VEXDREN-2710 file (C-alpha; in Angstrom, 1 decimal):
% VEXDREN-2710
k/r/px/py/pz
1/MET/0.4/-0.4/-0.3
2/ARG/3.0/2.6/0.4
3/GLN/4.3/2.0/-2.6
4/LEU/1.1/2.0/-4.4
5/LEU/0.7/5.8/-2.1
6/ILE/3.6/7.3/-3.5
7/PHE/3.0/5.8/-6.7
8/ILE/-0.5/7.9/-7.3
9/PHE/1.8/11.4/-5.8
10/LEU/4.3/11.1/-8.0
11/PHE/2.1/9.8/-11.4
12/ILE/1.3/13.7/-12.3
13/THR/5.1/14.7/-12.2
14/CYS/5.6/11.9/-14.7
15/SER/2.7/13.0/-17.6
16/ILE/1.3/16.0/-18.7
17/SER/-1.1/17.6/-16.9
18/ALA/-2.9/20.3/-14.4
19/GLN/-5.7/21.5/-12.5
20/GLN/-5.0/24.2/-10.8
21/ASN/-5.9/28.4/-12.0
22/TYR/-4.1/31.3/-12.5
23/TYR/-5.3/33.9/-10.6
24/GLY/-2.2/35.8/-9.9
25/ILE/-1.9/37.0/-13.6
26/GLN/-5.6/37.2/-14.2
27/GLY/-5.9/40.4/-12.9
28/SER/-3.1/42.4/-14.9
29/PRO/-4.1/45.5/-17.3
30/ARG/-2.6/43.1/-20.0
31/LYS/-5.6/40.8/-20.4
32/GLY/-4.1/37.9/-22.3
33/MET/-6.1/34.2/-22.9
34/LEU/-5.2/33.2/-19.0
35/SER/-7.8/36.2/-17.7
36/ALA/-10.4/34.4/-20.7
37/LEU/-9.5/31.2/-19.2
38/MET/-10.4/32.5/-15.4
39/ASN/-13.4/33.8/-16.9
40/PRO/-14.9/33.6/-20.6
41/ALA/-16.0/37.3/-20.4
42/ASP/-12.9/38.8/-20.4
43/LEU/-12.5/36.9/-24.5
44/ASN/-14.1/41.0/-24.6
45/ASN/-11.9/42.6/-22.8
46/LEU/-8.2/41.6/-24.6
47/SER/-5.2/43.6/-24.8
48/LYS/-4.6/42.6/-28.4
49/THR/-7.0/42.5/-31.1
50/VAL/-5.3/38.7/-31.7
51/GLU/-4.0/36.7/-27.9
52/THR/-2.0/34.4/-28.8
53/HIS/-1.0/31.7/-26.0
54/PHE/2.0/29.5/-26.9
55/LEU/2.4/27.4/-23.5
56/SER/2.2/28.2/-19.5
57/THR/2.3/26.0/-16.4
58/GLN/2.2/25.5/-12.6
59/VAL/3.0/23.2/-10.3
60/SER/1.9/23.1/-6.5
61/PHE/2.3/21.6/-3.8
62/SER/0.0/22.0/-0.6
63/ASN/-1.1/20.7/3.0
64/ASN/-2.2/21.6/7.0
65/THR/1.0/19.6/8.3
66/LEU/4.3/19.8/6.6
67/ARG/6.1/23.1/6.6
68/ILE/9.1/23.5/4.1
69/ARG/11.7/22.5/6.8
70/ASP/10.3/19.4/7.2
71/PHE/11.1/18.8/3.5
72/PHE/14.0/19.5/3.5
73/ASN/14.8/17.5/7.2
74/SER/12.9/14.2/5.4
75/GLU/14.1/11.1/4.9
76/ASP/10.9/9.8/3.9
77/ALA/8.2/10.3/1.4
78/PHE/6.1/13.6/3.2
79/PHE/3.0/12.0/3.8
80/LEU/5.0/9.6/5.5
81/GLU/6.3/12.8/7.8
82/ALA/2.9/14.3/7.8
83/PHE/1.4/10.9/9.0
84/ARG/4.0/10.5/12.2
85/ASP/3.6/14.1/13.0
86/SER/0.3/14.9/12.8
87/GLU/-2.5/15.1/15.5
88/GLN/-5.3/16.4/13.3
89/ALA/-6.4/14.3/9.8
90/PHE/-4.0/14.8/7.3
91/ASN/-5.1/16.5/4.2
92/GLY/-2.7/16.7/1.2
93/ARG/-2.6/18.4/-2.9
94/THR/-0.2/17.7/-5.3
95/VAL/-1.6/19.4/-9.1
96/ALA/0.4/20.4/-12.0
97/SER/-0.7/22.5/-14.5
98/MET/-0.3/23.3/-18.1
99/VAL/-2.1/25.9/-20.8
100/GLY/-1.5/24.8/-24.4
101/PRO/-1.5/26.0/-28.0
102/SER/-4.4/28.6/-27.8
103/VAL/-5.9/32.0/-29.9
104/GLY/-8.5/34.5/-29.4
105/ILE/-10.1/37.2/-31.0
106/ASN/-12.1/40.6/-30.1
107/LEU/-13.6/41.3/-32.8
108/GLY/-15.5/44.4/-31.1
109/ARG/-19.1/43.1/-29.7
110/PHE/-17.8/39.7/-30.0
111/ALA/-14.8/37.9/-29.6
112/PHE/-14.1/34.1/-30.4
113/GLY/-10.8/31.9/-28.9
114/LEU/-9.6/28.1/-28.9
115/THR/-8.4/26.8/-26.1
116/THR/-5.7/23.7/-25.0
117/GLU/-5.5/22.7/-21.2
118/PHE/-4.9/19.5/-19.8
119/LYS/-5.1/19.2/-15.5
120/GLY/-4.6/16.7/-12.6
121/SER/-4.5/16.5/-9.4
122/ALA/-3.9/14.0/-6.7
123/HIS/-4.8/14.3/-3.1
124/PHE/-5.4/13.1/0.3
125/ILE/-8.4/13.4/1.8
126/ASN/-8.9/14.1/5.8
127/VAL/-7.2/11.1/6.4
128/ASP/-6.6/9.9/9.7
129/PRO/-3.4/9.5/11.0
130/THR/-2.6/6.8/12.6
131/LEU/-4.3/4.7/10.1
132/GLY/-3.0/6.3/7.5
133/GLN/1.0/5.4/9.0
134/TYR/0.0/1.8/9.6
135/LEU/-1.6/1.2/6.1
136/THR/2.1/2.7/4.7
137/ASP/5.0/2.5/6.8
138/GLY/3.3/-1.0/8.5
139/SER/4.1/0.0/11.7
140/PHE/4.1/2.2/15.4
141/GLU/5.6/3.5/18.2
142/PRO/7.4/-0.1/20.0
143/SER/5.5/1.3/23.2
144/ILE/2.1/0.8/21.9
145/SER/1.2/-2.6/21.2
146/SER/-2.8/-1.5/20.6
147/ILE/-4.6/1.4/19.4
148/ASN/-8.4/1.7/18.4
149/LEU/-9.6/3.7/15.5
150/ASN/-13.2/5.8/15.1
151/THR/-13.6/7.8/11.9
152/GLN/-16.8/9.6/10.7
153/ASN/-15.2/11.3/7.3
154/ASN/-14.8/9.1/4.2
155/GLN/-11.0/8.9/4.1
156/ARG/-9.5/9.5/0.5
157/ALA/-6.2/9.2/-1.5
158/ASN/-7.3/10.2/-5.0
159/GLN/-5.6/10.8/-8.3
160/ASN/-6.9/11.8/-11.7
161/ASN/-5.9/13.7/-14.8
162/TRP/-7.6/14.6/-18.3
163/MET/-7.1/16.7/-21.6
164/GLU/-9.8/19.8/-22.2
165/ILE/-10.3/21.6/-25.9
166/GLY/-12.4/24.5/-25.0
167/LEU/-14.2/26.2/-28.1
168/MET/-15.0/30.0/-26.4
169/GLY/-16.5/32.9/-27.1
170/ALA/-17.6/36.3/-25.4
171/PHE/-20.7/39.0/-26.3
172/THR/-20.4/42.9/-25.2
173/VAL/-24.6/43.3/-23.9
174/PHE/-23.8/47.1/-23.5
175/GLU/-21.4/48.8/-24.2
176/SER/-20.9/53.1/-23.3
177/LYS/-18.3/55.3/-22.7
178/ASN/-17.9/55.1/-19.2
179/GLN/-18.8/51.2/-19.0
180/LYS/-18.5/47.7/-20.3
181/LEU/-20.7/44.7/-19.7
182/SER/-20.1/41.3/-21.6
183/LEU/-21.0/37.9/-20.9
184/GLY/-19.1/35.3/-21.8
185/ALA/-18.8/30.8/-22.4
186/ASN/-16.3/28.0/-22.9
187/LEU/-17.4/24.9/-23.9
188/LYS/-15.1/22.3/-23.2
189/PHE/-14.6/18.3/-24.7
190/ILE/-13.1/16.5/-22.1
191/ARG/-10.9/13.7/-22.4
192/PRO/-10.5/11.1/-19.6
193/GLY/-7.0/10.5/-18.7
194/THR/-6.7/8.0/-15.5
195/TYR/-8.1/8.7/-12.3
196/THR/-7.4/6.4/-8.7
197/ASN/-9.5/6.5/-5.6
198/ILE/-8.9/4.8/-2.6
199/ALA/-11.9/5.7/-0.2
200/VAL/-12.3/4.0/3.5
201/ASP/-15.4/5.9/4.8
202/GLN/-17.2/5.7/9.2
203/PHE/-14.1/3.5/9.8
204/VAL/-14.1/1.7/13.0
205/GLY/-11.7/-0.9/14.4
206/ASN/-8.6/-1.6/17.0
207/ILE/-5.0/-2.6/15.3
208/VAL/-3.1/-4.6/17.1
209/VAL/0.4/-5.6/16.7
210/GLU/1.7/-9.3/17.8
211/GLY/5.1/-9.9/17.0
212/SER/5.5/-9.1/13.1
213/GLU/1.5/-8.9/12.3
214/ILE/-0.6/-6.0/12.5
215/LEU/-4.1/-7.5/12.9
216/LEU/-7.3/-4.9/12.8
217/THR/-9.9/-6.5/14.6
218/GLY/-13.3/-5.2/15.4
219/ALA/-13.8/-3.2/12.3
220/SER/-15.9/-2.2/10.4
221/SER/-16.0/0.5/7.5
222/GLU/-17.2/1.1/3.8
223/ILE/-14.1/0.5/0.9
224/GLU/-14.3/2.6/-2.1
225/LEU/-11.6/0.7/-4.8
226/SER/-11.2/2.3/-8.3
227/TYR/-9.0/2.2/-10.9
228/ASN/-7.8/1.7/-13.8
229/GLU/-7.1/-2.1/-15.2
230/ASN/-4.5/-1.4/-17.8
231/LEU/-2.8/1.7/-16.1
232/GLU/0.1/1.4/-18.0
233/SER/-1.3/1.5/-21.1
234/ALA/-3.3/4.4/-20.3
235/ASP/-2.7/7.4/-22.7
236/ILE/-4.3/10.6/-22.8
237/PHE/-2.3/11.3/-26.1
238/SER/-3.8/9.3/-28.0
239/PRO/-2.8/9.5/-32.0
240/ASN/-6.9/9.6/-32.6
241/ILE/-7.4/12.2/-29.9
242/PHE/-9.2/14.6/-32.2
243/GLU/-11.9/12.5/-33.1
244/ASP/-12.4/11.2/-30.3
245/LEU/-12.8/14.5/-28.3
246/PHE/-15.0/15.9/-31.3
247/GLY/-16.8/13.0/-32.8
248/ASN/-17.7/11.1/-29.7
249/PRO/-17.2/12.8/-26.8
250/THR/-17.4/10.9/-23.4
251/SER/-17.1/14.4/-21.2
252/ILE/-18.7/17.9/-21.7
253/GLY/-17.9/21.0/-19.5
254/PHE/-18.6/24.6/-19.5
255/ASP/-18.0/27.6/-18.2
256/LEU/-19.9/30.8/-17.6
257/GLY/-18.8/34.0/-16.9
258/ILE/-19.7/37.9/-16.5
259/SER/-17.3/40.4/-16.6
260/HIS/-18.3/44.7/-15.8
261/GLN/-15.9/47.5/-16.5
262/LEU/-16.1/51.3/-15.2
263/LYS/-13.6/53.5/-17.3
264/ASN/-12.7/57.1/-17.2
265/ARG/-13.3/59.4/-19.7
266/GLN/-10.0/58.1/-22.0
267/GLN/-10.9/54.5/-21.8
268/GLN/-9.0/53.4/-19.6
269/THR/-10.1/50.3/-17.6
270/LEU/-10.7/52.1/-13.1
271/LEU/-12.8/48.9/-12.3
272/ASN/-13.2/45.8/-13.4
273/THR/-15.3/43.3/-11.7
274/GLY/-16.3/39.6/-13.2
275/LEU/-18.1/36.3/-11.3
276/THR/-17.4/33.2/-13.1
277/VAL/-18.8/29.3/-12.7
278/ARG/-16.2/27.1/-13.7
279/ASN/-16.0/23.9/-14.3
280/LEU/-20.2/23.2/-14.8
281/GLY/-20.2/18.9/-16.1
282/ASN/-19.6/15.3/-14.9
283/ILE/-16.0/13.4/-16.8
284/SER/-17.0/9.4/-17.2
285/TYR/-13.7/7.7/-17.0
286/SER/-15.2/4.4/-18.5
287/LYS/-12.4/2.5/-20.9
288/ASP/-10.8/0.5/-18.4
289/GLN/-12.1/1.9/-15.8
290/ILE/-13.0/-0.7/-12.7
291/THR/-15.1/0.7/-9.3
292/ARG/-15.7/-1.7/-6.5
293/SER/-17.0/-1.1/-3.3
294/TYR/-16.2/-3.4/-0.1
295/GLY/-18.3/-3.7/3.0
296/MET/-16.0/-4.5/5.4
297/ASN/-17.1/-6.6/9.4
298/ILE/-14.3/-8.0/10.9
299/PRO/-15.5/-9.8/14.4
300/GLU/-13.7/-8.8/17.5
301/ASN/-13.4/-12.5/17.9
302/THR/-11.3/-12.0/14.2
303/SER/-8.8/-10.9/12.7
304/PHE/-6.8/-9.0/9.4
305/ASN/-3.7/-8.9/8.4
306/LEU/-2.9/-5.1/7.8
307/ARG/0.7/-7.0/6.2
308/GLU/-0.9/-8.8/3.6
309/LEU/-2.3/-5.3/1.4
310/THR/0.2/-4.9/-1.4
311/SER/0.7/-1.8/-4.0
312/ASP/-1.3/-3.8/-6.6
313/LEU/-5.0/-3.2/-6.3
314/GLN/-6.0/-6.1/-8.1
315/GLN/-4.2/-8.3/-5.7
316/VAL/-5.7/-6.3/-2.8
317/GLU/-9.5/-6.8/-4.3
318/ALA/-8.7/-11.1/-4.4
319/LEU/-7.4/-10.6/-1.0
320/PHE/-10.9/-9.0/-0.4
321/LEU/-13.0/-11.7/-2.4
322/GLN/-10.6/-14.6/-1.2
323/SER/-12.3/-13.1/2.7
324/ALA/-15.2/-14.1/4.2
325/LEU/-15.2/-10.1/5.9
326/PHE/-15.2/-8.7/2.9
327/THR/-18.6/-8.3/0.7
328/ASN/-18.6/-6.6/-2.4
329/THR/-21.8/-4.5/-2.4
330/SER/-21.1/-2.9/-6.0
331/GLU/-19.2/-3.0/-8.9
332/SER/-19.3/-0.7/-11.6
333/THR/-17.6/-0.2/-15.4
334/VAL/-18.8/3.3/-16.1
335/ASN/-17.7/5.7/-13.5
336/THR/-19.5/9.9/-14.1
337/LEU/-17.7/12.7/-11.2
338/SER/-18.5/15.6/-11.1
339/LEU/-15.8/18.2/-12.0
340/PRO/-14.5/20.0/-9.4
341/THR/-17.3/23.1/-9.9
342/VAL/-16.6/26.8/-8.0
343/LEU/-17.8/30.5/-8.3
344/ALA/-15.4/32.7/-8.4
345/LEU/-15.0/36.0/-8.3
346/ASN/-12.3/38.6/-9.4
347/THR/-12.2/42.5/-8.8
348/ASP/-9.1/44.6/-10.0
349/LEU/-9.0/48.4/-8.7
350/VAL/-7.0/51.1/-10.9
351/LEU/-6.3/52.9/-8.1
352/THR/-3.0/55.0/-9.8
353/ASP/-1.2/54.8/-13.5
354/PHE/1.2/52.6/-11.3
355/LEU/-0.9/51.2/-8.6
356/GLN/-3.9/48.2/-8.8
357/PHE/-5.4/45.8/-6.3
358/SER/-6.9/43.1/-6.8
359/PHE/-9.1/40.4/-5.4
360/TYR/-9.7/37.3/-6.2
361/GLY/-11.7/34.1/-4.4
362/GLN/-13.8/31.2/-5.5
363/LYS/-16.6/29.1/-3.6
364/ALA/-17.0/25.2/-3.8
365/PHE/-20.1/23.2/-5.0
366/GLY/-19.0/20.2/-4.4
367/ASP/-17.7/18.1/-1.2
368/SER/-14.6/16.6/-1.6
369/GLU/-15.4/13.7/0.6
370/ASN/-17.6/12.3/-1.4
371/ASN/-16.3/9.5/-4.2
372/SER/-18.0/11.3/-7.0
373/GLN/-16.7/14.5/-6.2
374/ILE/-13.5/15.3/-8.1
375/PRO/-11.4/17.5/-4.8
376/VAL/-12.3/20.7/-4.8
377/GLN/-10.3/23.6/-4.1
378/GLU/-11.3/26.6/-2.0
379/PHE/-8.9/30.0/-1.2
380/TYR/-9.4/34.1/-1.0
381/SER/-6.4/35.7/-2.2
382/PHE/-5.8/39.6/-2.0
383/ILE/-2.8/41.2/-5.0
384/PRO/-1.4/44.3/-4.6
385/ARG/0.4/45.3/-8.3
386/LEU/2.4/47.6/-9.6
387/THR/2.9/48.0/-13.6
388/LEU/5.3/50.5/-15.2
389/GLY/5.0/50.2/-19.0
390/LYS/5.1/46.6/-19.9
391/PHE/6.4/45.0/-16.8
392/GLU/4.4/44.6/-14.0
393/VAL/5.1/43.2/-9.8
394/TYR/2.3/41.9/-8.4
395/SER/2.1/40.2/-5.0
396/PRO/-0.6/37.9/-4.3
397/TRP/-1.7/37.0/0.0
398/THR/-3.5/33.7/-0.1
399/PHE/-5.9/31.9/2.1
400/PHE/-5.9/29.1/0.8
401/ASP/-8.0/25.8/2.6
402/PHE/-5.6/23.1/3.1
403/SER/-2.5/25.3/3.3
404/GLY/-3.5/28.6/5.6
405/PHE/-2.0/31.8/4.9
406/ASN/0.8/32.7/2.4
407/GLY/2.8/35.7/0.5
408/GLY/4.5/35.5/-3.5
409/LEU/5.6/37.4/-5.6
410/GLY/5.9/37.2/-9.6
411/LEU/7.3/39.4/-12.4
412/ARG/5.4/40.0/-15.6
413/PHE/7.2/41.5/-18.9
414/GLY/4.8/42.0/-22.3
415/GLY/2.8/38.0/-22.5
416/LEU/6.1/36.9/-20.0
417/PHE/5.7/36.2/-17.1
418/LEU/7.2/34.3/-13.4
419/GLY/5.7/33.8/-10.1
420/SER/4.7/31.6/-7.3
421/TYR/1.4/32.6/-4.5
422/SER/4.1/31.4/-1.5
423/ALA/7.6/32.8/-2.7
424/LEU/7.3/35.2/0.1
425/THR/6.4/33.0/3.4
426/GLY/8.3/30.0/1.7
427/LEU/11.3/31.9/2.0
428/THR/10.7/31.8/6.5
429/LEU/10.4/27.6/5.7
430/ASP/7.3/28.4/8.0
431/SER/5.3/28.2/4.9
432/LYS/2.5/24.7/4.4
433/GLN/2.9/25.6/0.5
434/ALA/5.2/25.6/-2.6
435/ASP/4.0/26.7/-6.3
436/ILE/5.6/28.1/-9.3
437/HIS/3.8/29.4/-11.9
438/LEU/5.2/30.4/-15.3
439/GLY/4.3/31.0/-19.3
440/PHE/4.1/33.3/-22.2
441/SER/1.3/34.6/-24.8
442/TRP/2.1/37.2/-27.9
443/GLY/-0.6/39.3/-28.4
444/PHE/-0.9/41.9/-31.9
445/GLY/-3.2/44.6/-33.5
446/SER/-4.6/47.6/-31.2
447/GLY/-3.7/47.9/-27.7
448/LEU/-0.3/49.0/-25.8
449/LEU/0.3/46.4/-23.6
END
């Protein structure tokens, strides 16, 4: 089991995938395709007539237990250290992000765009640190011979990724010398990649050490195992990807946005406010995907040896089926999951020609404990911004659901940007998040930035 969890968290670093957004650069006075991806109504506010996005990427890790200094001193995988050190349910998130070639054109009242994006993530959700340590490390303190556990939450180890191609459109509903109101939408054709979910719900039991064995007794729980039976051959970038996406798409998602601008007499934006609902819809993992649920019931006078669990989920299932202590309660070969839907608000206030303040926040619709829900991130950020022509410095100060408060720094020159949401607090080695984002785009036509 230890090897399996390590694999889940390393998998997304071995493939090109993404599930994170670019709110730091969204509020920039230079509106490009990343701004439109965050709010499709901003497609009507592009800085140039034509905006081409070449590549951007983002990598992030956050948790509620370990600090940066703990990573430098760690002798094992980070979540194993977290299980040993945590006094609360462990939550951890690893994401990698890539927005590929994308283009948008602003025709005045109408604007259109084409986007490519790769999304992926890996999560631990509400994992009891004691149970996590025993399942992954196979041991606990020598002075302890047994322990009783009773958790009411659904504990998940989860990994997923997919690809999107978006067809985007925006429309200016009203425009005057001082105001502009736009609506936008992004229709996303989704190609599923891989999905793995290990969930243990309502776990009650006793763990007892007898010699080299770690025994579970007096236990009950509902367990879900979901995985691709041919994970090694799963390929999100197949040769017929466009045929799959457009010819017979298995999944479709939507983003809907509204944007309102207040301008001065020189038609310069003083206030830009947007409201967006992103990731409406579902994603279906059907090819070689198996999801089975098991009811676990281990009486007091019976035990199950946790050391028999392996990193191969098919072997784990075989072990369950051979035992009278586990009952297969359901099975599915088509797995439909809710996309990580969020309601997002962004506000950009221009105080002077050089100084701007932005706010960004997103509220989750879904419950990340639910096995049919791709985990959803919540955070709220305040971003002061200094703009000197094509050069810009921005500093996001953000409260994240897992890692708490973080301060970062970013730089932009033209369409090139580099930043982090935790660079400043990370300097103290006390931050529970580490991340970096960078990218490059280029526009032509009317505009100054």
